[in-house]
C-alpha angles and dihedrals in degrees: 000000000000125000121198124196121187125203140162101072126132146116119316135167122247110279091027131119139237133180116213123200132199116196119198134203130186128017125052104298096187095068097048127103103229128206140186113212126178133199124197123197112287092005138107115257107260134201110250102176145343134209120190125216088258090055100255116146139208127181136194114257093247093061102035109129095015106059127053124196120204139160137207110205093192092058092035088228134133122202139199117200109199120194135175091023119204129199088250088065089069109120145102107284118213132196120224134194124193110201088174090239096054140005127226132201132200125226093254136240124238119236119189124186111194139137 
């Protein structure tokens, strides 16, 4: 089994920055494809960014140039550096791990961008 715990969310002003963390326990973190999703009130959950086990990244068009996904396989932690935040980035952000045979979700961390 894999357990995922997000942290780092909070309230930030437009144009500000936050760094989210997703700490994993159990399983073999280094072979998993990892993702960040987000879900705003009344909207469908959307894929924000992906980082493969090889470290290759992909981003939603809405966050390209502003967000950076990374991973530390020794610490078994994934990160999302969020810069130039906009009010439309407000959402609950979820960590996701793909073990091929099973998918795992974190509980989510709230990000609120407001002046």
